[in-house]
C-alpha positions as CSV (number, residue, x, y, z in Angstrom):
1,M,-42.5,-12.5,-72.7
2,P,-43.2,-12.5,-68.9
3,N,-46.7,-14.1,-68.0
4,T,-47.1,-13.1,-64.1
5,K,-46.8,-9.6,-62.5
6,S,-44.1,-10.1,-60.8
7,A,-42.2,-11.1,-63.9
8,I,-43.5,-7.9,-65.6
9,R,-42.2,-5.5,-63.2
10,R,-39.0,-7.9,-63.1
11,V,-38.4,-6.9,-66.9
12,R,-38.7,-3.1,-66.1
13,R,-36.3,-3.1,-62.9
14,V,-33.9,-4.9,-65.6
15,K,-34.3,-2.0,-67.9
16,K,-33.3,0.9,-65.5
17,Q,-30.8,-1.5,-63.7
18,T,-29.2,-2.2,-67.4
19,Q,-28.9,1.9,-67.9
20,V,-27.4,2.4,-64.5
21,N,-24.9,-0.4,-65.0
22,R,-23.8,1.1,-68.7
23,I,-23.5,4.7,-67.8
24,R,-21.1,3.5,-64.7
25,K,-19.2,1.4,-67.3
26,S,-18.9,4.2,-69.3
27,K,-17.6,6.3,-66.3
28,Y,-15.0,3.8,-65.9
29,K,-13.9,3.5,-69.1
30,N,-13.6,7.3,-69.3
31,A,-11.4,7.5,-66.6
32,I,-8.9,5.0,-67.8
33,K,-8.8,7.1,-71.1
34,Q,-8.2,10.1,-69.9
35,M,-5.5,8.9,-67.3
36,D,-3.7,6.7,-70.0
37,L,-4.0,10.3,-71.8
38,L,-2.3,12.1,-68.8
39,I,0.6,10.1,-68.7
40,K,0.7,9.7,-72.4
41,S,1.2,13.5,-72.8
42,K,4.1,13.0,-70.2
43,N,1.6,16.1,-68.2
44,K,2.7,14.4,-64.4
45,E,1.7,17.0,-62.5
46,K,-2.3,16.8,-64.2
47,A,-2.0,13.2,-63.9
48,K,-1.0,13.3,-60.0
49,K,-3.6,15.4,-59.5
50,Y,-6.8,13.5,-61.6
51,F,-5.4,10.5,-59.8
52,S,-7.6,10.9,-56.5
53,K,-10.5,11.1,-59.1
54,F,-9.8,8.4,-61.1
55,Q,-9.2,6.1,-57.8
56,S,-12.2,7.3,-56.6
57,I,-14.1,6.5,-59.5
58,L,-12.9,3.1,-60.1
59,M,-13.8,2.0,-56.5
60,Q,-17.2,3.4,-56.4
61,V,-17.7,1.1,-59.9
62,A,-16.0,-2.0,-58.0
63,K,-18.3,-1.2,-55.2
64,S,-21.4,-1.4,-57.3
65,G,-20.2,-4.6,-58.7
66,I,-19.4,-3.4,-62.5
67,I,-15.5,-4.2,-62.0
68,S,-14.4,-6.9,-59.1
69,K,-12.5,-5.1,-56.3
70,R,-9.3,-6.5,-57.1
71,T,-9.4,-4.9,-61.1
72,A,-9.6,-2.1,-59.6
73,A,-7.0,-2.3,-56.9
74,R,-4.8,-3.5,-59.9
75,K,-5.8,-1.3,-62.4
76,I,-5.2,1.8,-60.0
77,S,-1.6,0.1,-58.9
78,R,-0.4,-0.3,-62.2
79,T,-1.4,3.3,-62.7
80,S,0.5,4.9,-59.7
81,K,3.7,2.7,-60.7
82,K,3.4,4.5,-64.3
83,I,3.1,8.1,-62.4
C-alpha cells in the first residue's frame, strides 16, 4: 500500500492509464482481426477501403506507445502485400 500522498495519487493515475491502455490495445487487436477477415474473405474492395483506417489505427496506437513504431510499420507493410 502507498504511504505518501503522492504515491496514493500515483496509484489512482496508474489505474486510469491502465484502462486507457487496455482500450487502445483492444482497438489495435480488433483492427488486425477485421483486416484478416476481409483478406480471407477474398473481398479486395472492402479490404482496400478499410486499409487506410487500419493504417490510421495502428499508427495511433504506435504513437501512444502500446506497440512500437517498427511493429506497426511491419504489420502495415505485410498487410499491404496481402492486398
